N, C-alpha and C positions, 0 to 999 in steps of 0.2 A: 751828672751823675754828681753829689759832692764824693771827693776826695778826702781821705785822712788829713789829719795835723799831723805834721811831721818839727821835729825840735832838731835844728840843722845847730851843733855851737862850734863853732872855732877860732883862732884870735888870729886870722890872715883876712878884714875884713872886706879885702876885694873878691876872695873866692866867697866868701862868704853871699854878697851879693850878686855872684854873677850866678851860686846854687839857688839862692834862693830863686830869683827868676827864672832859672831851667825852670824849676819845680813849678813856680806859681803859675807858669803858660802849659803845665800839663795838668792843671788842676787843683793840685796840691796846695794845704793851707798851710805854709810853712810859719816856725816859731824862731826868726834867730838871735842867739848871742853871741857872748864872745869873750866868755869864762864860764870859771866852773860854778861861783857862786849863781848866776843868773840860772842855769843848763840845771842847777840841784831846783833850783823856784821850781823851774817850771814843771820836772818831773814829778815833785809832789802835788801841784796845785792844777795843773791842765791837762784835759783829757786829750794827750796824745797819743799816737796808733805805733809810733815809731821814733826813737832818739838817737841821731848820727850824731856821731862824738870823737871830738878832732882828738891824739892819742898825746899829742902835746898840746895842753887849751891855754896854756899862762903863756911860758916860753920857746917857741920854736930853735933856737941858739941853745939850750939849756942840753943837754943831752942825757941829764936824770929827771925829767921832766916828763912825770908819766899822768899828771891831773888828770885828763879826759878818762883813761883805764880806771887810774883809782876813781873817781866816781862810780865808772859805772860796778865796778866792783861793792864800792860800798851801798849802793842802792840793791845787791840782789836779791836779800829777802823782805824788800820794803816795794820792790815795784817790778811788776810784770811787763813792761814797756820795755818790745824788745828793743837789742842793741848794736850797733853797726857802728865799727871803730874806722876812723878815716883818718890818714894821716901820708903825709909826702914823703915819707923816708919806708923805703923797700924795704925793709929787713928782716927775716926769718924771724929773730926772736922776737920782734913784736906781736909779729901773727901770732907766735905759737902763745904767748903772755894773753892774748887776747882772746884766743877759742879754746884753750886749756879747760877743762873742769875746775871750780876755785869752792866757791862756798854751796857745801851742800849737793857738790856732785854740777853745778851749775857751774856754765862759762859767761864770763862779764861780756860778751856780745856773741851777735849768733852770725857776722860775717866782720873783715877785713879788710880793704878796702884803700886801693893807695891814689891818691890822686893822679900819678901818671897814667893810669887805665884809663882815666876820662870821666866826664858824667856821663855817660851812655852805660858805662860797666856799673856807675853809682845808681842809675836808674835800674837798671834789672835786680842788682840787689834788696832797693823798695820793694821793689814788685813782689819776689821772689817770696821778703819777710811779711810782707801786708796782706798775703795770699792768705784768707777765710773762708769758711762754708758760707753758701747762698742763704740769706733767710728772708722767708715771704711773709710778707706785711697783709694779714688779710684785716677789714673794714670794714664798717658800715660808713654813706658818706658824712654823719651830724657826727662823725669821730674825728674826722680829717686833719682837722687844727694842733691835735694833741700825737697822732698817726707821723703825721708830720715833723713831729719836734725828736718824736723815736729815732724817727728815721734820721734823722741828722746825728744824733747822738750816738747812732748804734757807726755811723759812716766816718764819725771822728773818732772812734774808736777804733776804727780799723777793720770791721765787720762788713760787708754784702750786701744789706738790707734790699729788700724789690719791694716796689710800692708803684702802682699803676700810675697815679700824677708826675711820679718823676724818673720813670723807667720806658714804659708804651711808648714809641716813636712815630714821630707824626707818617700816618700812613696805616700805619696795623690797625691791623683788625683787633681789636676792647676784648674781645672773647678767644682768640684763639691764642692774644697774647699772653692772655689768664694763665690761661692752661700750660702754653709752654712754660712757662714761670712754676709753676705748682709740679709737674714732673721735675723741671732743673731744681729743687731748690734744696735744702740739704733741713734744715728746718720750717716750719711753719707755725707763725705765732699768729692765736687771731685775739682780736684786741674789740674788749665788749664793757659796752657801757650800758647803764639805762636809756640812754636815748637811741640804744644801735638792736636792744633783745627785740624789739616789736618789730622789725623790719623786716623783710623777704629779700631774700638777693640771696648773693655765693655763701655767707657769712652766716646764714639759715640753710640753705638749702641746699646741702650735700651731695645731691644729684644733680647739680648745674653744673 
């Protein structure tokens, strides 16, 4: 199953590479950038589900640099992408500034993680941020290619869609897996086109 796309912005190129490799091995699509300009471009133009921003995104040696935090604040009103502030400086005031309400009662970030806590802690924060309601995609076979595109877009946006061709494991009974997925779904999306309305099956026969 596809995992969501993540913006990873950090001016430490070694950490950027190591973190990218770690997350990509777990199936995430990572967009790495090393400066605020590129990070803002990705937030405005790419369908990312989460942004991880270095607190000091320009210069780690500059104690006045808050460029990552400032970017998170600037886009509060224009971007709904949740953000995690990351830093190697374990400072209470950095965490407080990142998480306290700012614009319209919203905080710049949903979590604050220090690099000393390790990549496993960062992963837990990512998983918590990306938890979304399960969405069952119901469709007829002639519409499979279009529904697959919808599945990929939802996955990239951070949702958890369910599509039989992607989610039924080898050896699973198709009908049992379908019924279980429907019971567990929070949302049920029926995809209908002119090609599918005259076909019989799960999409028309609710009794099945």
